[in-house]
C-alpha positions in Angstrom: 56.3 89.3 96.1 55.8 91.4 93.0 53.4 94.3 93.2 51.2 93.2 90.3 49.5 89.8 90.9 49.9 87.4 88.1 52.4 89.5 86.1 56.1 90.1 85.9 57.4 93.7 85.5 60.6 94.8 83.7 61.8 98.4 84.2 63.5 100.0 81.1 64.6 103.5 80.3 61.8 105.6 78.9 64.2 107.7 76.7 67.9 108.1 76.4 70.9 106.0 75.1 69.7 102.7 76.5 66.0 102.9 75.6 65.9 101.4 72.1 68.6 98.8 72.8 66.7 97.6 75.9 63.5 97.1 73.9 65.5 95.4 71.2 66.9 92.9 73.7 63.5 92.2 75.1 62.1 91.6 71.6 65.0 89.4 70.7 64.3 87.3 73.8 60.9 86.4 72.2 58.8 88.9 74.2 56.3 90.6 71.8 55.6 94.0 73.5 53.0 96.5 72.3 52.5 100.1 73.4 49.8 100.6 76.0 47.3 103.5 76.3 50.2 105.7 77.7 53.9 105.7 77.2 54.6 104.5 80.7 53.5 100.9 80.3 54.0 98.5 77.5 52.4 95.1 77.6 53.9 91.8 76.4 51.3 89.9 74.3 52.6 86.4 74.6 53.5 86.3 78.3 52.1 87.9 81.5 54.8 90.6 81.5 54.6 94.4 81.7 57.4 96.8 80.7 57.5 99.8 82.9 59.2 102.7 81.1 60.7 105.2 83.6 63.6 107.6 84.2 66.9 105.7 84.3 67.8 106.8 87.8 64.4 105.5 89.1 65.1 101.9 87.8 67.4 100.7 90.6 64.8 101.9 93.2 61.9 100.3 91.4 63.8 97.0 91.2 65.1 97.1 94.7 61.7 97.8 96.2 60.0 95.0 94.2 57.9 97.3 92.1 59.7 95.6 89.1 61.2 92.1 89.0 64.0 93.0 86.5 65.5 96.1 85.2 67.9 97.3 82.5 70.1 100.2 83.6 73.6 101.6 83.1 76.2 100.6 85.7 76.9 104.2 86.3 73.3 104.9 87.4 73.2 101.7 89.5 76.5 102.5 91.2 75.5 106.1 91.9 72.3 104.9 93.6 74.1 102.1 95.5 76.5 104.5 97.2 73.9 106.0 99.4 75.2 104.4 102.6 74.6 101.1 104.5 70.8 101.6 104.6 70.5 102.4 100.8 67.7 100.2 99.3 69.4 100.3 95.9 72.2 98.0 97.3 69.7 95.2 97.2 69.2 95.3 93.4 71.7 92.6 92.2 73.4 92.5 88.8 72.4 89.4 86.9 74.6 90.0 83.8 76.3 92.7 81.7 74.5 93.2 78.4 77.3 94.4 76.2 75.7 97.7 75.0 75.6 101.2 76.2 79.3 101.2 76.9 80.8 104.4 78.2 83.5 105.5 80.7 83.3 107.9 83.6 86.5 109.9 83.5 88.3 112.8 85.1 88.9 115.5 82.5 90.9 118.7 82.8 91.8 121.7 80.6 95.3 121.6 79.2 96.3 124.4 81.5 96.0 122.2 84.5 99.1 120.3 85.3 97.7 116.8 85.9 99.9 114.0 87.3 97.3 111.6 88.7 94.4 112.1 91.1 96.6 113.7 93.7 96.8 116.7 91.4 93.1 117.4 92.2 93.8 117.9 96.0 92.2 121.2 97.1 90.4 121.8 93.8 86.8 121.9 92.7 85.5 119.1 90.5 82.1 119.3 88.7 80.1 116.1 88.1 76.7 114.5 87.9 78.0 111.5 89.8 79.0 112.9 93.2 78.8 109.6 95.1 80.9 107.7 92.7 83.5 110.5 92.4 83.6 110.9 96.2 84.4 107.2 96.7 87.1 107.4 94.0 88.7 110.4 95.7 88.4 109.0 99.2 90.1 105.7 98.2 93.1 107.8 97.0 93.1 110.2 99.9 92.3 113.2 97.7 90.4 116.0 99.4 88.6 118.0 96.8 85.3 119.9 96.7 82.6 118.4 94.5 80.3 120.7 92.5 77.1 118.8 91.6 75.7 119.6 88.1 72.8 117.9 86.4 73.8 118.7 82.8 76.4 120.5 80.7 79.2 119.4 83.1 81.8 120.1 80.5 81.3 123.9 80.6 82.3 124.1 84.3 86.0 124.9 83.8 85.2 127.5 81.1 82.8 129.2 83.5 85.3 129.0 86.4 82.9 126.8 88.4 85.4 124.1 88.7 89.0 123.3 87.8 88.2 119.8 86.4 85.2 117.6 85.7 84.2 114.0 86.1 81.8 113.0 83.3 80.7 110.2 81.0 82.8 109.8 77.9 81.8 107.9 74.8 83.7 109.3 71.8 85.4 112.2 73.5 84.0 114.7 71.0 82.2 116.7 73.6 85.3 117.0 75.7 87.4 118.1 72.8 84.8 120.7 71.7 85.1 122.2 75.2 88.9 122.2 75.3 89.1 119.3 77.8 91.4 116.3 77.9 90.3 112.9 79.4 92.6 111.7 82.2 91.9 109.0 84.8 89.1 106.5 84.5 86.7 106.5 87.4 84.3 103.8 86.2 83.8 101.6 83.2 80.1 101.3 82.5 77.7 99.3 80.3 74.0 98.3 80.5 73.3 95.6 83.0 70.3 93.4 83.8 69.4 93.7 87.5 67.1 91.6 89.6 64.9 92.4 92.6 65.6 90.8 96.0 61.8 90.5 96.3 60.8 87.1 94.9 58.0 86.9 92.4 54.9 84.8 93.2 55.8 81.1 92.9 53.7 80.7 89.7 55.9 83.3 87.9 59.3 82.1 89.1 59.8 79.7 86.1 58.9 82.5 83.7 61.4 84.9 85.4 64.1 82.3 85.1 63.2 81.7 81.4 63.4 85.4 80.6 66.8 85.7 82.2 68.0 82.6 80.3 66.7 83.9 77.0 68.4 87.3 77.5 71.6 85.5 78.3 71.3 83.6 75.0 70.8 86.8 73.1 73.8 88.4 74.8 75.9 85.4 74.1 75.1 85.5 70.4 76.1 89.1 70.0 79.1 89.2 67.8 79.4 85.4 67.7 79.8 83.7 64.4 79.3 80.1 63.2 82.3 79.0 61.1 82.2 76.0 58.8 85.2 74.8 56.8 87.0 71.8 55.4 90.5 71.1 56.7 93.3 68.5 56.1 93.5 66.2 59.1 97.2 67.0 59.3 96.4 70.7 59.9 93.5 70.3 62.3 95.4 71.4 65.4 96.8 74.5 63.6 93.4 75.5 62.2 91.6 75.0 65.5 94.2 77.3 67.2 93.5 80.0 64.6 89.7 80.0 65.2 89.0 82.9 67.6 87.3 81.9 70.9 86.1 78.6 69.4 86.8 76.2 72.3 86.4 72.6 71.0 85.0 72.6 67.4 82.9 69.8 66.0 84.9 67.6 63.6 83.2 65.4 61.0 84.5 63.1 58.3 84.1 64.1 54.7 82.5 61.6 52.4 85.0 59.8 50.2 88.1 61.4 51.8 90.2 60.0 54.6 92.7 62.9 54.6 90.2 65.8 55.3 87.4 66.6 57.7 84.7 69.2 58.1 85.0 71.6 61.0 82.1 73.5 62.6 82.8 76.0 65.4 81.0 78.8 67.3 83.5 81.7 67.5 82.8 84.0 70.4 85.2 86.6 69.2 85.2 88.7 66.0 86.2 86.8 62.8 88.1 89.2 60.6 89.3 88.8 57.0 92.8 88.3 58.4 91.4 85.3 60.3 90.1 83.8 57.0 93.4 84.4 55.3 95.3 82.6 58.1 92.8 79.7 57.9 93.3 79.4 54.1 97.1 79.6 54.5 96.9 76.7 56.9 95.0 74.6 54.4 91.4 75.3 55.1 88.9 75.5 52.2 85.2 76.1 51.6 85.2 78.5 54.6 81.8 79.9 55.5 81.1 82.5 58.3 77.5 82.9 59.4 75.8 85.2 61.9 74.1 83.6 65.0 70.6 84.9 65.9 70.1 82.9 69.1 72.3 80.8 71.3 71.5 78.9 74.5 
């Protein structure tokens, strides 16, 4: 049962690349949070929910131990914590859903002077990283025996300082690697923000609220990038136009007043709708095409 009677707790990153987006997601799910007397605890005004703002690497533990019911954390942080062995508590924090933001990649990177032809090229070398458990698993699965140098920051300088021959670090744009004369090679882990849930059930009176929060967040995530498309189409071109609509599934088709040869088509498109898509729709006979953003979807 949750550690705070009568209230749910959600753990979010206090500062860093996921902090603001996590609070945005919670707000978009209809939870009106306000800052408390300190920066650790935010309270939700319209529901019995607290937001606990902590270090990102503490979030999996807080959720696994039932201190928090839900948490928003990067997969890289979750996986690094979950690799602690069969008795690791972090393994009990389950992923509810990916959230679609905070995307990055954990990659092997080397200087151009190192001849790299796959992970086997690292055999017998030293690799610097802030994710030793994830990297060790990656190497063990490929039978590579390498020494891991653990660094908590500025990993990219390790080859230049002769601390290691290669690095394993998070890459977003690749600009930091390039600035340090490194080239990204193999991908070790694809990461994004995920919603995780505690194995410790909340008190029964809060279970419905917990389920509602998860469902609302799922609706927010589903609406990200989705568009509502409305158009008029000739009946004879309906199949062709439906095939052009990206990720639309089965659209809603309605008759147009006074016309038997044309219909109105409404569709939720889960994929991006580009100008090229509109041009294809128009070329197929569509007219009066409108593309609208979707704020919420459930």
